[in-house]
C-alpha positions as CSV (number, residue, x, y, z in Angstrom):
1,X,-26.3,9.7,-63.2
2,X,-27.6,6.8,-61.3
3,X,-24.2,6.1,-59.8
4,X,-24.0,9.7,-58.4
5,X,-27.5,9.3,-56.8
6,X,-26.4,6.0,-55.3
7,X,-23.2,7.6,-53.8
8,X,-25.2,10.5,-52.4
9,X,-27.6,7.9,-50.8
10,X,-24.7,6.1,-49.3
11,X,-23.3,9.4,-47.9
12,X,-26.7,10.2,-46.4
13,X,-26.9,6.8,-44.7
14,X,-23.3,7.1,-43.4
15,X,-23.9,10.6,-42.0
16,X,-27.2,9.5,-40.4
17,X,-25.4,6.5,-38.8
18,X,-22.7,8.8,-37.4
19,X,-25.2,11.1,-35.9
20,X,-27.0,8.2,-34.3
21,X,-23.8,6.8,-32.9
22,X,-22.8,10.3,-31.7
23,X,-26.1,10.6,-29.7
24,X,-25.7,7.1,-28.3
25,X,-22.0,7.7,-27.3
26,X,-23.0,11.0,-25.8
27,X,-25.6,9.4,-23.5
28,X,-23.2,6.6,-22.5
29,X,-20.4,9.1,-21.8
30,X,-22.6,11.3,-19.7
31,X,-23.8,8.4,-17.6
32,X,-20.1,7.3,-17.0
33,X,-19.0,10.8,-16.1
34,X,-22.0,11.1,-13.7
35,X,-21.1,7.8,-12.0
36,X,-17.4,8.8,-11.6
37,X,-18.4,12.2,-10.2
38,X,-20.8,10.6,-7.8
39,X,-18.0,8.4,-6.5
40,X,-16.0,11.5,-5.8
41,X,-19.1,12.9,-3.9
42,X,-19.1,9.6,-1.9
43,X,-15.6,10.3,-0.8
44,X,-16.5,13.8,0.2
45,X,-19.6,12.6,2.2
46,X,-17.5,9.9,3.8
47,X,-14.9,12.5,4.8
48,X,-17.6,14.8,6.4
49,X,-19.1,11.8,8.3
50,X,-15.6,10.8,9.5
51,X,-14.9,14.3,10.7
52,X,-18.2,14.6,12.6
53,X,-17.8,11.2,14.2
54,X,-14.2,12.0,15.2
55,X,-15.3,15.2,16.8
56,X,-18.1,13.6,18.8
57,X,-15.8,10.8,19.9
58,X,-13.3,13.3,21.4
59,X,-16.2,15.2,23.0
60,X,-17.1,11.8,24.7
61,X,-13.6,11.5,25.9
62,X,-13.6,15.0,27.4
63,X,-16.9,14.4,29.2
64,X,-15.7,11.1,30.6
65,X,-12.5,12.8,31.7
66,X,-14.6,15.6,33.4
67,X,-16.9,13.0,35.1
68,X,-13.8,11.3,36.6
69,X,-12.5,14.6,38.0
70,X,-15.9,15.7,39.3
71,X,-16.4,12.4,41.1
72,X,-13.8,13.7,43.6
73,X,-15.1,17.2,43.8
74,X,-18.2,19.0,45.0
75,X,-20.5,19.3,42.0
76,X,-22.3,22.3,43.6
77,X,-19.1,24.3,43.6
78,X,-19.4,26.5,40.5
79,X,-15.9,27.9,40.7
80,X,-14.4,24.4,40.5
81,X,-16.7,23.4,37.7
82,X,-15.9,26.6,35.7
83,X,-12.2,26.0,36.0
84,X,-12.4,22.4,34.9
85,X,-14.8,23.0,31.9
86,X,-12.9,26.1,30.8
87,X,-9.7,24.1,30.3
88,X,-11.3,20.8,29.1
89,X,-14.2,21.9,26.9
90,X,-14.4,25.6,25.9
91,X,-10.9,25.9,24.6
92,X,-11.1,22.7,22.6
93,X,-14.6,22.6,21.1
94,X,-14.8,23.8,17.5
95,X,-18.6,24.5,17.9
96,X,-20.6,26.1,20.7
97,X,-20.6,23.6,23.6
98,X,-22.8,24.3,26.7
99,X,-21.7,22.3,29.7
100,X,-24.0,21.4,32.6
101,X,-24.6,19.2,35.6
102,X,-27.9,17.5,36.7
103,X,-28.4,15.7,40.0
104,X,-30.2,12.4,40.5
105,X,-33.5,14.1,41.3
106,X,-33.5,15.7,37.9
107,X,-32.7,19.2,39.1
108,X,-30.3,21.3,37.0
109,X,-27.3,22.1,39.2
110,X,-25.4,24.2,36.6
111,X,-25.9,25.2,33.0
112,X,-24.9,28.3,31.0
113,X,-26.9,27.7,27.8
114,X,-30.6,27.9,26.8
115,X,-32.4,26.4,29.8
116,X,-35.8,26.4,28.0
117,X,-34.8,23.6,25.7
118,X,-32.8,21.9,28.4
119,X,-35.9,21.5,30.7
120,X,-37.6,19.5,28.0
121,X,-34.5,17.3,27.6
122,X,-33.7,16.9,31.4
123,X,-35.8,13.7,32.0
124,X,-34.4,12.2,28.8
125,X,-30.8,12.9,30.0
126,X,-31.5,11.5,33.5
127,X,-33.1,8.4,32.0
128,X,-30.0,7.6,29.8
129,X,-27.7,8.5,32.7
130,X,-29.2,5.8,34.9
131,X,-29.0,3.2,32.1
132,X,-25.2,3.4,31.8
133,X,-22.6,2.6,34.3
134,X,-20.1,4.8,36.0
135,X,-16.9,5.4,34.0
136,X,-18.7,5.5,30.7
137,X,-20.2,8.1,28.4
138,X,-22.9,8.1,25.8
139,X,-24.3,10.4,23.1
140,X,-28.1,10.9,22.9
141,X,-30.1,12.9,20.4
142,X,-32.9,15.2,21.5
143,X,-33.5,17.7,18.7
144,X,-32.6,20.5,18.3
145,X,-29.5,19.3,20.2
146,X,-27.5,16.3,21.1
147,X,-26.1,15.6,24.5
148,X,-22.8,13.9,25.4
149,X,-23.3,12.7,29.0
150,X,-21.6,10.7,31.7
151,X,-22.5,9.7,35.3
152,X,-20.7,11.4,38.2
153,X,-20.1,8.7,40.8
154,X,-18.2,8.4,44.0
155,X,-18.0,5.6,46.6
156,X,-21.6,6.3,47.6
157,X,-22.9,5.7,44.1
158,X,-24.1,8.0,41.3
159,X,-24.6,11.6,42.5
160,X,-25.5,13.2,39.2
161,X,-24.5,13.5,35.6
162,X,-22.3,15.9,33.6
163,X,-23.3,16.7,30.0
164,X,-22.4,18.8,27.0
165,X,-25.1,20.3,24.8
166,X,-24.3,20.6,21.2
167,X,-26.7,22.2,18.8
168,X,-27.3,20.1,15.7
169,X,-27.5,23.3,13.6
170,X,-24.0,24.4,14.9
171,X,-22.5,21.0,13.9
172,X,-24.1,21.2,10.5
173,X,-23.0,24.8,10.0
174,X,-19.4,23.9,10.8
175,X,-19.0,20.6,9.0
176,X,-21.6,20.7,6.3
177,X,-22.6,24.2,5.3
178,X,-19.4,25.2,3.5
179,X,-19.2,21.9,1.5
180,X,-19.5,22.4,-2.3
181,X,-19.7,19.8,-5.0
182,X,-18.9,21.4,-8.2
183,X,-20.2,25.0,-8.6
184,X,-23.8,24.3,-7.6
185,X,-23.7,21.2,-5.5
186,X,-24.1,21.1,-1.7
187,X,-24.3,18.8,1.3
188,X,-27.3,18.1,3.7
189,X,-28.1,15.9,6.7
190,X,-31.0,13.7,8.0
191,X,-31.2,11.3,10.9
192,X,-32.0,7.6,11.1
193,X,-35.7,8.2,11.4
194,X,-35.8,10.1,8.1
195,X,-36.0,13.6,9.6
196,X,-34.2,16.4,7.7
197,X,-31.7,18.0,10.1
198,X,-30.0,20.5,7.7
199,X,-30.5,21.7,4.1
200,X,-28.7,24.8,2.7
201,X,-31.3,25.5,0.0
202,X,-34.5,24.4,1.8
203,X,-34.3,25.7,5.4
204,X,-38.1,25.6,5.6
205,X,-38.2,21.8,5.2
206,X,-35.8,21.2,8.1
207,X,-37.5,19.1,10.7
208,X,-39.7,17.4,8.1
209,X,-39.8,13.6,7.8
210,X,-39.7,11.6,4.5
211,X,-42.3,9.2,5.9
212,X,-44.7,12.1,6.7
213,X,-44.6,14.2,3.5
214,X,-46.9,16.9,2.5
215,X,-47.7,18.6,-0.9
216,X,-44.8,21.1,-0.4
217,X,-42.3,18.2,-0.3
218,X,-43.0,17.2,-3.9
219,X,-42.0,20.5,-5.5
220,X,-38.5,19.1,-6.0
221,X,-39.1,15.4,-5.6
222,X,-41.3,12.9,-7.4
223,X,-40.9,10.5,-4.4
224,X,-38.5,9.7,-1.6
225,X,-37.8,6.1,-2.5
226,X,-34.1,6.6,-2.7
227,X,-33.9,8.3,0.7
228,X,-36.1,5.7,2.3
229,X,-33.9,2.9,1.1
230,X,-30.8,4.7,2.5
231,X,-32.5,5.1,5.9
232,X,-33.6,1.5,5.9
233,X,-30.1,0.3,4.8
234,X,-31.4,-1.2,1.5
235,X,-29.6,1.2,-1.0
236,X,-26.1,1.7,-2.2
237,X,-24.0,4.7,-1.1
238,X,-24.9,6.7,-4.1
239,X,-27.7,7.2,-6.7
240,X,-29.7,9.6,-8.9
241,X,-32.6,11.7,-7.8
242,X,-35.3,12.3,-10.4
243,X,-36.9,15.7,-10.1
244,X,-40.5,16.3,-11.3
245,X,-39.4,19.6,-12.9
246,X,-36.1,21.3,-13.3
247,X,-32.8,19.5,-13.0
248,X,-32.1,15.9,-11.9
249,X,-29.4,15.4,-9.3
250,X,-26.8,12.8,-8.4
251,X,-26.5,12.0,-4.7
252,X,-23.9,10.2,-2.5
253,X,-24.5,9.1,1.1
254,X,-22.4,8.3,4.2
255,X,-23.4,7.6,7.8
256,X,-22.3,9.0,11.1
257,X,-22.9,6.2,13.6
258,X,-21.9,6.5,17.3
259,X,-23.9,5.1,20.2
260,X,-27.6,5.7,19.6
261,X,-26.8,8.6,17.2
262,X,-27.1,7.8,13.5
263,X,-27.0,10.7,10.9
264,X,-26.9,10.4,7.1
265,X,-24.7,12.9,5.3
266,X,-25.6,13.4,1.7
267,X,-23.8,15.3,-1.1
268,X,-25.6,16.2,-4.3
269,X,-24.9,18.1,-7.5
270,X,-27.0,18.9,-10.6
271,X,-26.8,16.2,-13.2
272,X,-26.6,18.8,-16.0
273,X,-23.5,20.4,-14.5
274,X,-21.6,17.1,-14.5
275,X,-22.5,16.3,-18.1
276,X,-22.5,19.9,-19.5
277,X,-19.0,19.7,-21.0
278,X,-19.7,16.4,-22.7
279,X,-23.0,17.7,-24.1
280,X,-21.4,20.8,-25.5
281,X,-18.6,18.9,-27.2
282,X,-21.1,16.3,-28.6
283,X,-23.3,19.2,-30.0
284,X,-20.2,20.6,-31.7
285,X,-19.4,17.2,-33.2
286,X,-23.1,16.9,-34.5
287,X,-22.9,20.4,-36.1
288,X,-19.6,19.5,-37.7
289,X,-21.0,16.2,-39.2
290,X,-24.1,18.0,-40.5
291,X,-21.9,20.7,-42.0
292,X,-19.8,18.0,-43.7
293,X,-23.0,16.4,-45.0
294,X,-24.4,19.7,-46.4
295,X,-21.1,20.5,-48.0
296,X,-20.7,17.0,-49.5
297,X,-24.3,17.2,-50.9
298,X,-23.6,20.6,-52.5
299,X,-20.3,19.4,-54.0
300,X,-22.0,16.3,-55.3
301,X,-24.8,18.3,-56.9
302,X,-22.2,20.5,-58.6
303,X,-20.3,17.5,-59.9
304,X,-23.5,16.1,-61.4
305,X,-24.2,19.4,-63.2
306,X,-20.6,19.7,-64.4
307,X,-20.7,16.1,-65.7
308,X,-23.9,16.8,-67.7
309,X,-22.2,19.7,-69.4
310,X,-19.0,17.8,-70.0
311,X,-20.9,14.9,-71.8
312,X,-22.0,17.3,-74.4
313,X,-18.4,18.3,-75.3
314,X,-16.3,16.5,-77.8
315,X,-14.7,13.2,-77.0
316,X,-11.2,14.6,-77.2
317,X,-12.0,17.6,-75.1
318,X,-13.8,15.3,-72.6
319,X,-10.7,13.1,-72.2
320,X,-8.4,16.1,-71.9
321,X,-10.7,17.6,-69.2
322,X,-10.9,14.3,-67.4
323,X,-7.1,14.0,-67.3
324,X,-6.7,17.5,-66.1
325,X,-9.4,16.9,-63.5
326,X,-7.8,13.8,-62.3
327,X,-4.4,15.5,-62.1
328,X,-5.8,18.3,-60.0
329,X,-7.7,15.9,-57.7
330,X,-4.5,13.8,-57.2
331,X,-2.5,16.8,-56.4
332,X,-5.1,18.0,-53.9
333,X,-5.2,14.6,-52.3
334,X,-1.5,14.5,-52.0
335,X,-1.5,17.9,-50.4
336,X,-4.3,16.9,-48.0
337,X,-2.5,13.7,-47.0
338,X,0.7,15.7,-46.5
339,X,-1.1,18.1,-44.2
340,X,-2.8,15.2,-42.4
341,X,0.6,13.5,-41.8
342,X,2.1,16.8,-40.5
343,X,-0.9,17.2,-38.1
344,X,-0.7,13.6,-37.0
345,X,3.0,14.1,-36.3
346,X,2.3,17.2,-34.3
347,X,-0.3,15.3,-32.3
348,X,2.0,12.4,-31.7
349,X,4.8,14.8,-30.5
350,X,2.3,16.5,-28.2
351,X,1.1,13.2,-26.7
352,X,4.7,12.0,-26.2
353,X,5.7,15.2,-24.5
354,X,2.6,15.1,-22.2
355,X,3.2,11.5,-21.0
356,X,5.6,12.7,-18.3
357,X,8.1,9.9,-18.9
358,X,11.0,9.2,-21.2
359,X,10.5,7.1,-24.4
360,X,13.3,5.3,-26.3
361,X,13.2,3.5,-29.6
362,X,15.8,0.7,-29.7
363,X,16.8,-1.4,-32.7
364,X,17.7,-5.1,-32.6
365,X,21.3,-4.5,-31.6
366,X,20.3,-2.3,-28.6
367,X,21.2,1.0,-30.3
368,X,19.0,4.0,-29.5
369,X,17.3,5.3,-32.7
370,X,15.0,8.0,-31.2
371,X,14.4,9.6,-27.8
372,X,12.0,12.2,-26.6
373,X,12.9,15.4,-24.7
374,X,12.2,13.9,-21.3
375,X,15.0,11.3,-21.8
376,X,17.4,14.1,-22.6
377,X,16.4,15.9,-19.3
378,X,16.9,12.6,-17.3
379,X,20.3,11.8,-18.9
380,X,21.5,15.4,-19.1
381,X,22.6,14.9,-22.8
382,X,21.4,13.6,-26.1
383,X,21.3,9.8,-26.1
384,X,20.4,9.1,-29.8
385,X,23.0,6.8,-31.4
386,X,24.2,5.4,-28.0
387,X,23.7,1.9,-26.8
388,X,21.8,0.8,-23.7
389,X,25.0,-0.1,-21.9
390,X,26.1,3.5,-22.2
391,X,23.1,4.7,-20.2
392,X,23.1,1.9,-17.7
393,X,25.8,-0.8,-17.2
394,X,23.2,-3.3,-15.8
395,X,20.7,-2.9,-18.6
396,X,22.5,-5.5,-20.7
397,X,21.9,-8.2,-18.1
398,X,18.6,-7.0,-16.6
399,X,16.8,-6.2,-19.8
400,X,18.3,-8.9,-21.9
401,X,19.6,-7.0,-25.0
402,X,21.1,-10.1,-26.5
403,X,17.8,-12.0,-26.3
404,X,15.7,-9.0,-27.4
405,X,14.6,-10.8,-30.6
406,X,13.0,-13.6,-28.5
407,X,11.1,-11.2,-26.2
408,X,7.5,-11.2,-27.3
409,X,5.8,-9.7,-24.2
410,X,5.6,-6.4,-22.4
411,X,8.0,-6.4,-19.5
412,X,8.2,-3.9,-16.6
413,X,11.1,-3.6,-14.0
414,X,12.2,-1.1,-11.4
415,X,15.9,-0.2,-11.1
416,X,18.1,2.5,-9.5
417,X,21.4,2.7,-11.4
418,X,20.2,4.6,-14.4
419,X,21.9,7.6,-16.0
420,X,24.4,7.3,-13.1
421,X,21.7,8.3,-10.6
422,X,22.0,5.8,-7.8
423,X,19.7,7.7,-5.4
424,X,16.7,7.5,-7.8
425,X,14.3,4.7,-8.9
426,X,13.1,4.3,-12.4
427,X,10.3,2.1,-13.8
428,X,11.1,0.7,-17.2
429,X,8.4,-0.8,-19.4
430,X,9.6,-2.5,-22.6
431,X,7.4,-3.6,-25.5
432,X,8.3,-5.1,-28.9
433,X,7.9,-3.4,-32.2
434,X,6.8,-5.8,-34.9
435,X,6.8,-5.6,-38.7
436,X,4.1,-6.7,-41.1
437,X,5.2,-10.3,-41.0
438,X,5.2,-10.3,-37.2
439,X,9.0,-10.2,-36.9
440,X,10.4,-8.2,-34.0
441,X,12.8,-5.5,-35.3
442,X,13.1,-3.4,-32.2
443,X,11.7,-2.3,-28.8
444,X,10.1,0.8,-27.4
445,X,10.8,1.6,-23.8
446,X,8.9,3.9,-21.4
447,X,11.1,5.2,-18.5
448,X,9.4,6.9,-15.5
449,X,10.9,8.3,-12.3
450,X,9.1,6.5,-9.4
451,X,11.5,7.6,-6.6
452,X,8.8,9.3,-4.6
453,X,6.4,6.4,-5.0
454,X,9.2,4.0,-3.9
455,X,10.0,6.1,-0.8
456,X,6.3,6.2,0.2
457,X,6.1,2.4,-0.2
458,X,9.2,2.0,2.0
459,X,7.7,4.3,4.6
460,X,4.4,2.4,4.6
461,X,6.3,-0.9,5.1
462,X,8.3,0.6,7.9
463,X,5.2,1.9,9.6
464,X,3.5,-1.5,9.4
465,X,6.6,-3.1,10.8
466,X,6.7,-0.6,13.7
467,X,3.1,-1.3,14.5
468,X,3.5,-5.0,14.5
469,X,6.7,-4.9,16.7
470,X,4.9,-2.4,19.0
471,X,2.1,-5.0,19.7
472,X,4.7,-7.8,20.1
473,X,6.7,-5.6,22.5
474,X,3.6,-4.9,24.6
475,X,2.9,-8.6,24.9
476,X,6.4,-9.5,25.8
477,X,6.6,-6.8,28.4
478,X,3.4,-7.9,30.0
479,X,4.1,-11.6,30.0
480,X,7.7,-11.3,31.3
481,X,7.0,-8.4,33.7
482,X,4.8,-10.3,36.1
483,X,7.1,-13.3,36.8
484,X,10.1,-11.0,36.8
485,X,8.6,-8.9,39.6
486,X,8.3,-12.0,41.8
487,X,11.9,-13.1,41.1
488,X,13.2,-9.6,41.8
489,X,11.4,-9.5,45.2
490,X,12.8,-12.9,46.2
491,X,16.3,-12.0,45.1
492,X,16.2,-8.9,47.3
493,X,15.1,-10.9,50.3
494,X,17.8,-13.5,49.7
495,X,20.5,-10.7,49.4
496,X,19.5,-9.3,52.8
497,X,19.4,-12.7,54.5
498,X,22.5,-14.4,52.9
499,X,25.9,-14.1,54.8
500,X,28.0,-16.4,52.6
501,X,30.3,-14.3,50.4
502,X,30.1,-16.5,47.3
503,X,26.3,-16.7,47.5
504,X,26.1,-12.9,48.0
505,X,28.2,-12.3,44.9
506,X,26.1,-14.7,43.0
507,X,22.9,-12.9,44.1
508,X,24.4,-9.6,43.2
509,X,25.1,-10.9,39.7
510,X,21.5,-12.1,39.4
511,X,20.3,-8.8,40.8
512,X,22.3,-6.9,38.2
513,X,21.0,-8.9,35.3
514,X,17.4,-8.8,36.5
515,X,17.8,-5.0,36.7
516,X,19.1,-5.0,33.1
517,X,16.1,-7.1,32.0
518,X,13.8,-4.7,33.8
519,X,15.3,-1.7,32.0
520,X,14.9,-3.4,28.6
521,X,11.2,-4.2,29.5
522,X,10.7,-0.5,30.3
523,X,12.0,0.5,26.9
524,X,9.8,-2.1,25.3
525,X,6.8,-0.8,27.1
526,X,7.7,2.8,26.3
527,X,8.1,1.8,22.6
528,X,4.7,0.1,22.4
529,X,2.8,2.8,24.4
530,X,4.4,6.0,23.3
531,X,2.4,9.0,24.7
532,X,0.6,11.3,22.3
533,X,2.4,14.4,23.7
534,X,1.3,17.9,24.4
535,X,2.1,20.2,21.5
536,X,2.9,23.8,22.3
537,X,4.8,26.7,20.8
538,X,8.5,26.0,20.9
539,X,11.8,27.4,19.5
540,X,13.9,24.7,17.8
541,X,17.2,26.3,18.7
542,X,16.3,26.4,22.5
543,X,15.4,22.7,22.4
544,X,18.7,22.0,20.7
545,X,20.7,24.0,23.3
546,X,18.9,22.3,26.2
547,X,19.4,18.8,24.8
548,X,23.1,19.3,24.1
549,X,23.7,20.8,27.6
550,X,22.2,17.7,29.2
551,X,25.1,15.5,27.8
552,X,28.0,17.7,26.8
553,X,29.7,17.1,30.2
554,X,29.3,13.4,30.1
555,X,32.6,11.5,30.4
556,X,32.1,9.9,27.0
557,X,31.9,13.4,25.4
558,X,35.1,14.8,26.8
559,X,37.1,14.3,23.6
560,X,34.1,15.4,21.3
561,X,34.1,18.9,19.8
562,X,30.4,20.1,19.5
563,X,29.9,22.8,16.9
564,X,26.5,24.6,16.7
565,X,25.6,26.3,13.5
566,X,22.0,27.5,14.3
567,X,20.0,29.9,12.2
568,X,18.6,32.7,14.4
569,X,15.6,33.3,12.1
570,X,13.7,30.0,12.6
571,X,10.0,30.4,13.0
572,X,8.1,29.3,16.1
573,X,6.5,25.8,15.7
574,X,3.9,23.9,17.7
575,X,5.4,20.5,18.8
576,X,5.9,18.5,22.0
577,X,9.2,19.9,23.2
578,X,10.0,17.0,25.5
579,X,9.6,14.3,22.7
580,X,11.6,16.4,20.3
581,X,14.4,16.8,22.9
582,X,14.4,13.1,23.4
583,X,15.1,12.7,19.6
584,X,17.9,15.3,19.8
585,X,19.5,13.5,22.9
586,X,19.3,10.1,21.1
587,X,21.0,11.4,18.0
588,X,23.7,13.2,20.0
589,X,24.4,10.1,22.1
590,X,24.6,7.9,19.0
591,X,27.1,10.4,17.4
592,X,29.2,10.3,20.6
593,X,29.2,6.5,20.6
594,X,30.3,6.5,17.0
595,X,33.4,8.5,17.9
596,X,35.1,6.5,20.7
597,X,38.5,8.0,19.8
598,X,37.1,11.6,19.7
599,X,35.9,13.8,16.9
600,X,33.6,16.6,16.0
601,X,29.8,16.8,16.1
602,X,28.2,19.6,14.1
603,X,24.6,20.5,14.8
604,X,22.8,22.8,12.2
605,X,19.4,24.3,12.0
606,X,18.0,26.2,9.0
607,X,14.7,27.2,7.3
608,X,14.3,26.3,3.6
609,X,11.0,27.3,2.1
610,X,8.2,26.0,4.3
611,X,10.4,23.5,6.1
612,X,12.8,23.5,9.1
613,X,15.9,21.4,8.7
614,X,18.0,20.1,11.7
615,X,21.2,18.1,11.0
616,X,23.5,16.1,13.3
617,X,26.8,15.4,11.5
618,X,29.6,13.4,13.1
619,X,33.1,12.3,12.0
620,X,32.7,8.8,13.4
621,X,33.1,5.3,12.0
622,X,30.0,5.6,9.7
623,X,27.5,2.8,8.8
624,X,27.9,0.3,6.0
625,X,25.7,1.0,3.0
626,X,24.0,-2.4,3.2
627,X,22.9,-1.6,6.9
628,X,21.3,1.8,6.1
629,X,17.8,0.4,5.1
630,X,17.6,-1.4,8.5
631,X,18.9,1.5,10.7
632,X,15.4,2.6,11.9
633,X,14.1,-0.9,12.5
634,X,13.4,-1.8,16.1
635,X,15.9,-4.0,17.9
636,X,18.5,-3.5,15.1
637,X,21.8,-2.1,16.6
638,X,25.5,-2.1,15.9
639,X,26.3,-1.4,19.6
640,X,27.5,-4.2,21.9
641,X,25.1,-3.1,24.7
642,X,22.4,-1.3,22.7
643,X,18.8,-2.3,22.6
644,X,18.1,-1.0,19.1
645,X,15.1,1.1,20.2
646,X,16.6,4.6,20.2
647,X,16.4,5.3,16.5
648,X,13.1,3.4,16.0
649,X,11.5,5.6,18.8
650,X,13.0,8.8,17.3
651,X,11.7,7.9,13.8
652,X,8.2,7.3,15.2
653,X,8.2,10.6,17.1
654,X,9.3,12.7,14.1
655,X,6.7,10.8,11.9
656,X,3.9,11.8,14.4
657,X,5.0,15.4,14.0
658,X,4.4,15.1,10.2
659,X,8.2,15.2,9.6
660,X,10.9,12.9,8.2
661,X,14.1,11.5,9.7
662,X,16.8,10.4,7.1
663,X,20.4,9.3,7.2
664,X,23.4,9.7,5.0
665,X,26.5,7.7,5.9
666,X,29.8,6.4,4.5
667,X,32.1,4.0,6.3
668,X,35.1,5.8,7.8
669,X,33.7,9.3,7.1
670,X,30.9,9.6,9.5
671,X,27.1,10.0,9.4
672,X,24.6,12.8,9.0
673,X,21.0,12.5,10.4
674,X,18.6,15.0,8.9
675,X,15.3,16.0,10.5
676,X,12.7,17.8,8.3
677,X,9.7,19.5,10.0
678,X,7.0,21.6,8.4
679,X,7.4,25.2,9.3
680,X,3.6,25.7,9.6
681,X,1.7,24.8,12.7
682,X,2.2,21.1,13.3
């Protein structure tokens, strides 16, 4: 009897401990989830701040551009001003932008917006205009608007200022009002002085200051310590707001900082929303533990009563009943353990299937003992019973099957020649399987397709290489260009003055090579300072036709057959037609150079899904496989007189159009350049 009571006491202590641990774990998990969610809010607020700052930066550029144009025009001519601002501002601004001009006396020359607010801000605008020099622009804040302004100056000095008025509310409405964090979270704004500029749920508090709070401000805040630390630059970029009543909130901050303007963008969400799922699951676990406790207590009580009755029975009957009881319990436990093993097996199969990679179990001899379904999809057939060499001929050397018994660490490699798929990259992670005595009797391998990750890594490396070479090219062009101009001028003078035939020929040779150096410098300069372009609606087939017509009558193309297979149903896209034509001309000329003895160039265009595909396929000499990774590198060329910039420039142009430029080539069989552009607006 005492033993049963002792067991029940232990069960109660264990269940109590589990409930305590459950509560502690729930609180820790909720805090962790809230912190991770707040980091996501920080990314969201940073994105909003970046968008606003980028928008204001481009508005500064537009105002500066207008001030330069108006410095040569009559600022009192409204027709000229309307034409300039219509093209430069009204069609570009994503919020309402009122443009105006103010003269040096502080008189408003032109303005189409609300002049009541502007009259209050006019002295403020004029003051900042006089404090900055000509050829520059600045952003100033004068609630409820901000003003992007720049002096208008001519040879006689500053004659006025042009400015754009942007309502702070319009900016907030466009960039902040639609932002949602979770289902009930939102974003709001305040300036560097602590004044609330925008709040979607408390419009009546807009214009209030956290340093000048009233009783109404403390309905949803205990204090504004967190906000004050953010304004004063003493806080991290995220934190937790403790409300006096209702729900607490988690908040993340980012700053818009440009000129004298400094806004704080905050994104907040209810703390309970972030942790609700965890709270529900933990409550379910608590109920389950309590149910187990109650059930166990009742079963224990029944066992005590049963044992009291059983003691009163005869010894033989008691032993017989005990044996029968033990047999039943053993059978039940066996059944329970069998069910548990089946459930665990199902869980393991589910986990293995959800990993997204292939898994192999290999014995000491390198023979595959087990493989999941993903491996079968990768290989195209069942690999169980095969050896590693049957899957990959290089696996024997790279993964060290012969020395598998000596490998005691987890190894990871990336290889391409797996399952006969040379165009794909796979990451292989190998870990030893040990027995009870620590002896290694096999390995488990995780195989994942990392082709896309590898391609992205190569594109990033190539982009960094282009940027570095662009800066180098700009420096070379600048340093060589100046002395080359002087040499070029003196050579021209000497050519005109010299009468000796030998010296004239020598000067002609020098003149020819200086011209060649000059052309190379122009290409270098063009590579390093590639223009941004002017996108407009274009038809791909028309650009292809125009580009081919430019060079099809060239003497080098007389033995080349040009075949055009263009789809008539291509959608209209928005690109810079001139830059795209430059790419088509470069690829066509490269194809012609690759077929010195003649051949065929096939140009195709087609639409596949949401992408437009353009291909240039030639029957030329082709490119060796080992040279293909370097073909888009600047200054790499296989031509005797090439500069190696054509394909690098073409690659850069297509990349700026959010497209890709790839090549497939085989020596002696020709090359195929493929351009892929998004079919949506670029």
